[in-house]
C-alpha positions in Angstrom: 0.1 -0.1 0.0 2.7 2.2 0.8 4.5 1.9 -2.8 1.1 3.2 -4.2 0.5 6.2 -2.1 -2.4 4.5 -0.6 -3.4 4.9 3.0 -3.4 1.9 5.2 -7.3 1.8 5.9 -9.5 -0.2 4.3 -13.1 1.2 3.1 -16.1 -1.2 2.1 -18.5 0.7 -0.3 -21.2 -0.4 -2.3 -20.6 0.4 -6.3 -21.6 4.1 -6.5 -22.8 3.3 -10.2 -24.6 0.0 -9.2 -26.4 1.8 -6.3 -27.5 4.8 -8.6 -29.0 2.3 -10.8 -31.2 1.6 -7.8 -31.8 5.1 -7.3 -33.2 5.5 -11.1 -35.0 2.4 -10.8 -36.8 4.2 -7.7 -37.1 7.3 -9.5 -39.0 5.8 -12.5 -41.2 4.1 -10.1 -42.1 7.1 -7.9 -42.8 9.6 -11.0 -45.0 9.5 -13.6 -43.1 11.9 -15.8 -39.6 11.8 -16.7 -38.5 15.1 -16.2 -39.7 14.7 -12.4 -37.8 11.5 -12.6 -34.7 12.3 -13.8 -34.6 15.9 -11.6 -35.0 14.0 -8.5 -32.6 11.5 -9.5 -29.9 13.8 -10.4 -30.3 15.8 -7.2 -30.3 12.5 -5.3 -26.9 11.2 -6.9 -25.4 14.3 -6.0 -26.5 14.1 -2.2 -25.9 10.5 -1.9 -21.9 11.4 -3.3 -21.7 14.4 -0.8 -22.6 11.4 2.0 -26.2 12.5 2.8 -27.5 9.3 2.0 -30.2 9.4 5.2 -31.7 12.3 3.7 -32.4 10.6 0.5 -33.8 7.3 2.3 -35.9 10.2 4.2 -37.4 11.2 0.8 -37.6 7.6 -0.5 -39.7 7.2 2.6 -41.9 10.3 1.8 -42.4 9.2 -1.9 -43.3 5.6 -0.8 -46.0 6.9 1.6 -48.7 7.6 -1.3 -47.8 4.7 -3.4 -49.7 1.4 -4.1 -49.3 -1.9 -6.0 -46.3 -3.0 -8.0 -45.0 0.6 -8.1 -45.1 0.8 -4.1 -43.2 -3.1 -4.1 -40.6 -1.6 -6.6 -40.0 1.4 -4.7 -39.6 -0.5 -1.1 -37.6 -2.9 -2.8 -35.1 0.2 -3.9 -35.3 1.8 -0.7 -34.8 -1.5 1.2 -31.5 -1.9 -0.7 -30.1 1.4 0.3 -31.1 1.3 3.8 -29.5 -2.0 4.4 -26.1 -0.5 2.7 -26.4 2.8 4.8 -26.8 0.7 7.9 -23.9 -1.3 7.0 -21.7 1.6 6.5 -21.5 1.3 2.8 -22.3 4.7 1.6 -19.4 6.8 2.8 -18.8 8.2 -0.8 -17.6 11.7 0.8 -15.0 10.0 3.0 -13.8 7.9 0.2 -13.5 10.6 -2.3 -11.7 12.7 0.2 -8.9 10.1 0.4 -9.2 10.2 -3.6 -9.9 6.6 -4.0 -12.4 5.3 -6.3 -16.2 4.8 -5.6 -16.7 2.5 -8.4 -15.8 -1.1 -8.8 -14.2 -0.7 -12.5 -10.3 -1.2 -11.4 -11.4 -4.1 -9.8 -13.2 -5.7 -12.4 -10.4 -4.8 -14.8 -7.7 -6.5 -12.6 -10.2 -9.8 -12.4 -10.4 -9.5 -16.3 -6.5 -9.2 -16.5 -5.3 -11.5 -14.1 -8.3 -14.4 -14.1 -9.5 -14.0 -17.8 -6.3 -13.5 -19.4 -3.7 -15.5 -17.5 -6.0 -18.5 -16.0 -8.3 -18.7 -19.0 -7.3 -18.7 -22.6 -6.8 -20.9 -25.6 -5.6 -24.8 -24.5 -5.8 -23.9 -21.1 -8.1 -26.1 -19.3 -8.5 -26.3 -15.5 -10.3 -28.3 -12.5 -11.8 -25.5 -10.2 -9.9 -26.8 -7.4 -6.7 -26.2 -9.3 -7.4 -23.0 -10.7 -8.4 -21.7 -7.2 -5.2 -22.9 -5.7 -3.2 -21.3 -8.5 -5.2 -17.9 -8.1 -4.7 -18.0 -4.5 -0.8 -18.9 -4.8 -0.6 -15.6 -7.6 -2.3 -13.7 -4.6 0.2 -14.8 -2.1 3.4 -13.7 -4.6 1.6 -10.4 -5.6 1.0 -9.4 -2.0 4.8 -9.9 -1.0 4.1 -12.7 1.5 5.3 -15.9 -0.5 8.1 -16.5 2.0 5.6 -16.3 4.8 3.4 -18.7 2.9 6.0 -20.9 1.9 7.5 -21.2 5.4 4.0 -22.0 6.9 3.9 -25.1 4.6 7.4 -26.2 5.6 6.5 -25.7 9.2 3.2 -27.7 9.0 5.3 -30.8 7.7 8.0 -30.1 10.6 5.1 -29.9 13.2 2.0 -31.4 12.0 -1.4 -30.5 13.8 -2.9 -33.5 15.5 -6.8 -33.5 15.5 
């Protein structure tokens, strides 16, 4: 982490763009007119980015109150998604942005594509599931710089086997 200039703290957040997809679905169900839906969505998105998720949830509750039927079910489902994420403390986008860290999962998805899909998968490469998982684990140990510790723990387990 020091090599990258990143803080040693970790943050668990929901992907901002996936959360805003839920906001958009909520807005489309809450408003009959596209203009109202779009206006609310844009404001809600900015509010979320500023770290005010609780105020969005309160607004959602107000919009749900008069709703009925399928519209109401859609709205409650999307509000519950945000409410659960909020309770878990995973909507702290302002804090993460202040650290100049990404709020989307694009970097992780790209890394998975590069490491897993291009190195493990490919033409003429066939893996049993367990073997592929082992190879990924070994690669993670190497990349994390803990290869020597990992190998040492394996050698020690042969010297001093644990009895069950």
